[in-house]
N, C-alpha and C positions, 0 to 999 in steps of 0.2 A: 839937127834940123834948125835952120835959121828962120827968123821971122817971129811974129807974135805967137804966144802960147795958144794952143787950141783948147785948153781946159775949159775956159768959160763957155765956148760954143758947144763942147760935148755935154756940159752940164745942162745947157738950155735944151739940147736935143733929148737928153734923158728925162727931163722934167716936162717935156711937151706932152700934153694929153693925147693918148692914142685916138685915132680916128675910128668912130663906130659906124658900121654900115647900117643905114636906115632902110628898112623894108617898106613895102607898100601893100595895102590890102587889095587883093584882086577879087575875092568874092566871099560872101557869108552865106552858108547853108545851115539852117537850123542854129545850133550852138557852136558850129565850127567856123573859125575865121581862117581863110587861106591867105598867106602872105608870100610875096616873092622878093628876092634881093636881100634876104636876111640871113645872117649867120648866127645860129643860136643852138643850144643843146636842150635835150629833154629836161623838163622841170624848171627851165629858166623863166623868170618873170620879165615880161616886156610891157611897154606902155603904148597904147594906141592913141595917137593925137587926133582929136576930133577937128574936122575942117571948120565947123561952125563955132569953135572955141569951147571953153569949158574944161572941166577936169578931165585928164586923160583916163582911159579905161585900162585897168590892169588885166593882163591875160597871161596864161602860162602855156609854154610849148608842150604839146602832147603827142606830136608825131610829125612825120614827113611823107609827102606824096609827090612824085614826079618833079622833084627839085624844089617844091614849095614847102613852106613850113605851115603846119597845122597848129592852131592855137584855140584855146577855150577861155572864155572870159571869167574873171573873178568878180565881175560886177555887171551892170546893165549895159547891153549892147546898143541902146538907142543913141543915134548920132553917128554910129560907125558906118562908113560907106566906102565904095571903091576909091582908091587913091590915098586914103588916110595913111599917114606916116606911122611906122611902128619902130620904136626905139628900144633896143635891148638894154637891160640893166646890168647884165653880167652876174646876177645874183639869183639864188634860189629864195623861196619864200621863207622869211624869218618871223619868229613869234616872240613878243615881249614876255619876259619872265621876271619873277621877283615877288617879295612879300607885298608889294603895292597892289598886286592883283587880288588879294583876299577881300572878299565881300563885293567883288565887281562882277558884272555881266558883260561878256565880250562877244564879238561877232566871230566869224570863221577865220578872219585874218588877225585876230588878237586885239582888235580895236575896241575900246569900251563903247557900249551902246548909250551910255550917259557919262558926261564929264570927259576928262582926259587923264592920261598917265604921265608920270614924270618924264621929262625930256631925256634924262640920262639912264633910262631903264635899259637893262641888258636884253639882247635878243639871241635866240637860238634857232637853228634850222628846224622847220616843221617836220621834215621827213628824215628821221634818224634811223640808223640800223639797230636792230635788237642787240642787247648785250651779249658778250661772249658767253657761251654756255658754261665755261669753266670758271667764270667770275660770278656766277649766281650762287649765293648762299643757299644751302638746303633749307626748306621750309620746316621749321620745328616749333614755332610759336603760334598759339591760337589767337586770332583776332576776333573778339566778340562783336557781333553786329547789333546787339541789344534786342534781337527778335528771337523768341523762344523756339519758334518753328524752324529756325535755321541753326541756331547755336547748339542745340542739343542733338537732334537727329542728323544734321547736315553740317557739322562743325567745319568752319573755314580757317585756313591758316594765313598768317601774315605774308602776303606776296602771292597768294593763290588767285587764279582767274576762274570766275564762275559765270555761267550763262543763265539768264532768267528767260525761260521760254513760256510764252503765253499768247493767247489771242488778244484782240482789242477789248478794252473796257473791263479787264479782270483785276486791275489794281497795281500795275507796274509802277506808275508814278508815285502812288501812295507808299509803296514799299521802298522806293528809292529815298523818299523824304524821310521815312523812319530810320533807314540805315544812316543817312547823312547826319541826322540829329543824335542818334543813340550809339553809333559805333565807337570803337576804341581808337580810331585813326586820328592822327594829328591834323590832317588837312583833307578836304574833299575837293575833287575836281570833277565837275558834272558836265557832260556833253549832251546837249539836246539837239540831235541831228535829224532834220526833216520834220520837226514837230509843227503842229498848227500854231500860228501866231498867238491865238487866244490862250493856249495852254502854257506858254512861257511864264507870264506873270502869275497865272493861277498856281503853277508849281512853286514859284519863288515865294509867294505870299502865303499860300495855304499849306503846301506840303513841306517846304523847306523851313520857312519861318525866319525871323530875325536872328535867332541863335544859330541855326544851321547855316545861314548865309554868311555870318561873320567869320566862319572858318572854312569857307568854300570859295571856289572859283567856278563860275558858270559860263560855259561856252554855248551860245544859242544860235543855231543856224536854221531858220524856219524853212518850210517846204517851198516857199516862193523863191528862194534864192537859187542861183545857178548850181547845177549838180557838182561842178568842180569845187565850188565854195563849200558845199556840204562835206565833201571828202576832206578838204583842208581843215574844216572845223574839227573833225575827229582827230586828225593828225596834230593840230594845234593843242587840243586838250591833252593828248598823250605827252607832247613835249613839255607842257606846263607841269604835268605830274612827274615827269622825269627830273625836272629841275628841283622840285621839292624832295624827291627821293635822294638826289645827289647831295642834298643838305642833311641827310641822315634821318629824315622824317618817315613816319608811317603814313602813306598816302592811300586814300580810297578813291579810285577812279571809277566813275559810273557813266555808262554810255547808253543812251536811248535814242535810236536803236541801231544795231548792226544791220538789220534787214534794210532799213532806209539808206544806210551807207552803201550796201551792196547794190541797191537799186540805182543809186547815184552813179556808181562806177559802171553799171550796165549802160546807163544813158551815155556816158562818156565813150565807152567802148564801141557801142553801136554807131555813134556819131562819127567816129574816125575810121569806121570800116571793119571792126573786128567781127568775126563770125559768131553768131549766137549758138549757144549749146543748150543744156537743159533749162527749160522754162525761159528761154531767151537770155540767160545770163552768159556773159562773155568770159573767155578764159582769164582776162585780167582781174575779174572779181575774185576768183579763187586764188590768184596770186597776191592780191591786196590783203585779204583777210589774215593769213598767217603773219605777213610782214607787219601789220598793225598790232594784232593781238599779242604777238611774241614780245613786243616792247614792254609790256607790263611784267611784273614779277620782282624778284629780289635783286639787289646788287650788293657790293661790299659795304656800302654806306647805309642805305635804307631799303624801303620796299614800296611797291605799288600793288595793292590788292584790287583786282579788277572785277567789276560786276557789269556784264554786258547783256542788254535785253535783246531777244530775238522775237520779232512779231511774226508768229506763224500764221500763214494765210489759211483761213477756214479751219483753224485748230489742227492743221496737218503738221505733226511734229517730225515728219520725215521728208519735208521739202528740201531742196538742194542747199539753201543757205543754212538751215538748221542743222543738217547733217554735217556740213563743212565746219561750222562753228563748234559743234559738239565734239568733233574729233580733235580740235585744237586745244580746247579749254580743259581745265582740271576738275570739271564737274558741272552739273547743271541742276537748276531748280525749276520745277514745272509748276506754273500757276494754273489751277483748275477752274474752268468756267462753272462746273457743277458745284464746287464748293462755294464759289462766289454767289451763285444763285440761291444757296442756302443761308446767305448772310454770314458765311464763315470767312473772316478776314484776320490776318493775311491768308489768301487762298492757296497756300503752299500744299501741293500734293506730295506728301512725304514719301509715299510708296513708289512714286515714279521719279524721284529725285535722288541724286547721289553726289557725294563729295569724295573725290578720288584720294585726297590726302588725309581724310579723317582718321583712318586706322593708324597713321604715323603720329598723330597729334594727341590722342586721347588716352586716358587710363583704362585699365581693364574693367573697372566698375562702370565707367561712362559707356564703354562699348556694350556692356551687358544691358544697361538701361535703354540705350538707343535701339539695340536689337529687339528687346522686349516690346518697345513702342511700335516698331515696324511690324512685328509678328501680330500684335493685337489688331492694328489697323488692317493688315492683309486678311486676317481670319474673318473679321467682321465684314469686309467688303465682299469676300467670297460668298457669304451666306446672307447678304443684306436683302436680296429679293425675297428669300424664304421668310426672313424675319418680318419684313414689312407686310406680307400677306398673312402672317400668322401661321405659316405652315411648318416653322421650325419647332422641333420638340426638344425641350430641355434634357440634357444628358446625352444627346446624340453625338456630340463632338466636344470634348473638354476644351479644346482651343477656342471654339466659337462661344462656349459658355463663359469662358474667362473674358473674351473680347466684349461680349454683351454687357458684362458687369462693369467693365472699365471704359467703354466707349465714350460715355458722357463726361467723366472726369478728364479723359485724354483730350477730347474736343475742347473742353474749357481751358485746358493747359495750352493747346495750340492756338487758340484765339488770343488776340491782343489788340488793344485800342491804339489809335494813332499816336496819342500823347504818352502812352505807357512805355517806359524803358524797362526791359527785363535784364536784371543782373545775372551773370553767368552762374555764380555759386548758388544763389537763391532759387534759380530755375532748376538746377540740378537737384537741389533738396526737395523741391516740389514734386518733380517727376519721380524721385525715389520714394516719396511718401505715397504717391498714387499706386505705383507698381508694388510697393511693399505691403499693400493691403492683402495681397493674395498669398 
């Protein structure tokens, strides 16, 4: 072929930036933004340009209807109106990760609430797939939490996932703070999803403290933020925990609460037209829970030990979210309002709690001590009403007689101050001393 070479022109064509189709907002109903003329996929982040100027609003594609794209905001919708241009980014939501996050408090998008992060910090996708089941190491090592009422009768393993079930005001945040300060984990990642704004600083200063914050990353998305942002906060916290796990660390992931996460997903589902099921929860809620909770656990490098609170409405431990979470996790800890009213803290109801991996982690002697503790508590609870009214006669039941003698020492063993750290070996020796009296 004669004539000048086409190579420079072909290079210019290849380097020419692709044209992006820009959509326009047609209507906003509640939290749902309807856009026409846009080509985007589920999960893609777009920017809504405000006609009056100002920073664009980030939004995520959540569905499609009659050829229109349905989006939900990751920020405030004020200023968005018909005709606003919507520009796709071609990317899913990413979360900053790295050691620079330690000691920081982030929002649901991974941005610090105070200060800034290094410009060259790495980012990872917020919504990752759970690890391959065949790549998960078996859980064989105990991870002490520093809390006697958990370590001895409800022993947790490194990489286990535990639910903390309780009503409001029973001490979940206090328990989280104790675990963050006293556990044997290398790093804590704490997700406060749907919390009251007042409680965030209270938790950081009162429950977590400077020492706990120094080895923690806190993701705080308060109840006033959009529901999609609350969901992204839970995913962002899990992504950050996955980063530290892949560095070979023992990570403690604590999320408060899964119930508010489920409520956020219910808001999103109802807004885009999903049919409600039990108690108004949409099918996407029960698809989200295992996808998120299964991301914790062991890998070939490190581990994520997950503690997830479930706020049971009206102390109903059989409501739909509690049932779904209990079936996914590797055990559950029940906090009792009755114990809290007796000033018994932490208010762990040992008899109603279980660690499914405990038999594989502990010695035969430990198993005997934990079983004896449970037997004494159960025997006393069965006869408690008779004992309180003075109707129980000594010698009627040897199990109850033994429980009556040991109940006060056992209650003292199970109580623990906020600043007190319980060492695993010394706690075992104390329990053996109590039970060895018989």
